N, C-alpha and C positions, 0 to 999 in steps of 0.2 A: 515548566509549563509544558503541557501536552496538547497536541492537535492530532487526535487519533481518528483517521478516516473521515476527515472533514474537508480538507483542502480541495479534493476532487469535486466538491459540490459548489465551490466558490468561483464565480466568473473571473474575478481579478486575483489570481493566486499570488502573484508577485506583490501587489499592493497590500494584500492581507498579511503576508509574511513580513513585509516592511513595518506595518503597524504593530504587529506582535513583537517584532524585534526591538522596537522602540520602548516597549514595556519591560523588556528583560533587564534585570540588574546586571552589573558588570560581571558577576560570577554565575549568572543564570544560564540555563540551557533550555532549548526548545526541542522536544521530541515530536517528530512528524511521522505519521504512517499514512500511506495512500495505496490504492490498488495499482498493481503493476501490469505491464505489458499492454500497450495500446492495441496490439493485434488480437488480444483476448476480448475486446469490446463485444458486448452481447446485450440481449434484452435485459439481463440482470442490471447492467449499468443504466439503461434507459429507465427501467422501473424505479431505480433508486436516485434518479435525477443527477447522475454523474455528468460532469462537463468533460472529463478527460481521465485517462489512466497515464501513469508515469513509467519511465525507465529509471534506472539508477542515474544515468547521465542527465535526464531531463529534470529530475527532482533536484539534483545537485545544482544544475544551472539556474533554476528559478530561485533557490535559496540564496545563491551567490548574487543573482541579479537584484535581490531584495536587500543586499548590503550585509548579509550575515556570513559568518565563516562556518563552513561545514567541518565538523570534527570527525564524523563517521557517516557513511551512507552504505546501504546494502539491502539485499533481498532477504525476505523471510517467508515462511509458509511454502517452503520448497518441496517438502516431502509429499504434499498433496497436489503439487503442480501437475504432474503427469495425469492424475485423475481428472483434474479440472480441464486440462487441454482435451483429453479424450471426450469428456462430457460436452464441451463446447463444440467440438468437431462433430459429434453425433447429432447434436441439436441443429447445427448448420446443415448437415446432410439430410436430415428429416424435416427441416423447415419448422422445427419446434421453436416458438417465440416466447415460451414461458420464462418467467424471471427467476426461477430456482429458489423460490422462497418457502417451499414446503419443508417442514421439519422431517428429516429422514427418520425411519424406524429407529427405535431406541438402541438396538444392538449396533446398527451401522453408525448412528450418531456417537455412541460411546467409542467405537473404534476410531472414527475420525478425530474425536477429541484427544484420544491417547496419541495418535500419530502427530497431531498438531503440537500437543504439549511436549512431546519428546524433543522437539527442536530447541527447547530452552537450554539444552546442554551444549549446543554449539553455535547458536546465533550470536553474532558479534565476536566469536572466537575464530570461526572458520568462514571465510567469505563464500557465500553461496552464489553460483553463477546465474541462478534464476529463482523466481518465487512468485507467489500470487500477490505479494505485497512488497513495498519498498519502505524502508525507514531512513530517516536522517536525524542526526543530532547536530543542532546548530547553536551558535552563540554570537554575541556581538563581537565585531572585530576588535583587535587590540587598540 
């Protein structure tokens, strides 16, 4: 089962994970992805009706509070992290409250796609110290 960039929209994240956990088979897994770093909160989050951003620790804590066992948790989208931090800092300095929803020009979009896709070679193999997103793989306890 996958919950991809959904949990941040739900008021009761723990209760939602608890309900999903009850639906998992004994061998089932739940893949969760959420936006990372609460300090990166911006107009983008507000435009998209996010309730929160997570850290590795806070996602792990809510998964465990829901009665699930965390098999793996970590950051991804780390290569684009410095660019996003710089963009958010610039917007904060200039008072720009736009939600970052415009499609970038094709050459830039292609470059960003290649950078993001290149992480597939090491996500889950090498723990990243930061990223724009957090993932967790959870299962029912033994």
